[in-house]
Structure formats: structure tokens, C-alpha cells
C-alpha positions, -999 to 999 in steps of 0.1 A, spaced: -14 659 262 -18 661 299 9 664 326 13 644 358 32 664 384 41 655 420 71 660 443 91 677 415 85 648 391 67 656 358 56 633 330 35 641 299 9 616 288 -19 614 263 -52 630 275 -72 599 266 -51 577 290 -64 573 326 -45 583 357 -48 567 391 -28 577 422 -23 557 454 -3 572 483 5 563 519 16 582 550 53 574 545 54 597 515 54 568 490 31 570 461 23 552 428 8 568 397 -5 544 371 -14 558 337 -34 533 316 -39 535 279 -72 525 263 -54 493 252 -29 471 270 -1 497 275 5 514 308 31 534 327 38 533 365 57 559 384 64 549 419 82 571 445 97 549 472 114 570 499 120 539 521 140 521 493 178 521 498 188 534 464 178 531 427 198 499 422 181 482 451 146 493 438 155 480 403 164 447 417 133 445 439 111 453 408 127 426 388 124 401 417 87 409 420 82 403 383 102 371 384 80 358 412 49 363 390 66 352 357 94 328 365 103 323 328 108 359 320 139 371 300 156 403 313 186 424 303 202 451 325 199 486 312 215 520 321 204 552 305 198 589 312 162 599 320 151 633 333 188 643 333 197 616 357 213 582 356 186 555 354 192 518 359 168 489 354 158 461 331 142 453 298 119 424 304 100 401 281 75 374 292 43 357 283 9 364 299 -24 349 288 -7 338 255 4 374 248 40 385 245 47 414 269 75 439 269 83 458 301 110 483 307 119 494 343 141 523 351 150 535 386 166 568 394 171 592 423 145 619 428 147 646 455 125 627 479 138 592 472 142 565 446 117 566 417 106 536 396 94 542 361 79 511 345 64 510 310 46 479 297 28 469 265 16 436 249 20 425 213 -17 434 208 -10 471 205 28 474 206 30 490 172 7 519 182 16 523 218 54 516 221 63 549 205 39 567 229 56 549 259 90 559 247 79 595 243 63 595 277 96 582 293 115 609 274 92 636 288 102 627 324 117 657 342 128 658 378 134 690 398 168 697 412 174 686 448 
């Protein structure tokens, strides 16, 4: 296992998954962790977003713009010791069934989006890994 850490946010991920980080001058950044298959995780800190609920709605709207026929359900849970809100989303892409879970929560420097996604091609092997990665999320106290 390897650990991603930035701005008090930590997430463990398998060492054979690839990490890419994009950042801008506003303090916003996005870390994408890609499996060797179709599964991936996105952590995106968005200091300019109003709050986690707004960020969750924006993420769903962006997905709906790309996949108008998606199905979504609202979700609330605790991640990293904090209340996380978001959606469980299912859609079709290139004849593959895709499962995506978004959760947004407050981090010390602004709202954080956690998105995990996997297709039916490798869901059986990667969904448990995605769930473990989400469970490993820790956020430093404010």
C-alpha cells in the first residue's frame, strides 16, 4: 500500500495503482488514482466551492450532462470522521455498466470531493478495494 497525503488529507491506495495530481493557484487540486483496470478514485479539494452539499450537487450535474440517463440516489455517511454527502450513481458507457459513488465533506481548507468509479468489467475485484480506500480516508482536525 501507498499513501496519498496533501493539506491534511490522507488516503491509502494499492502500490500498483497510478497517481496523478493537478493543482492550480487558487489552492484547488485533484488527485486521480487509477487502477490497472477500469476502477479509479478522484480526490478533489475545491476551496472556492460553497459547501459540501453544493459540491455534491455540482458533481452530479456534471455527470448528468455527460450521461443524461443516469440513475442516482442521495447518500449520507461518515468518512474520515466527518459527515459526507453525495450520490450513488449508475450509468452506461460504451456498453459497460458503471457504478460511481461521490461523497463530499468539509476539509480544513475547503470542501473535498471523493469519487470512486468502476465498470462491470472488474467490479468484483476492484469494488472491495475502492471501499477500503474510501474507508482509509483521514482528515486532519481544523
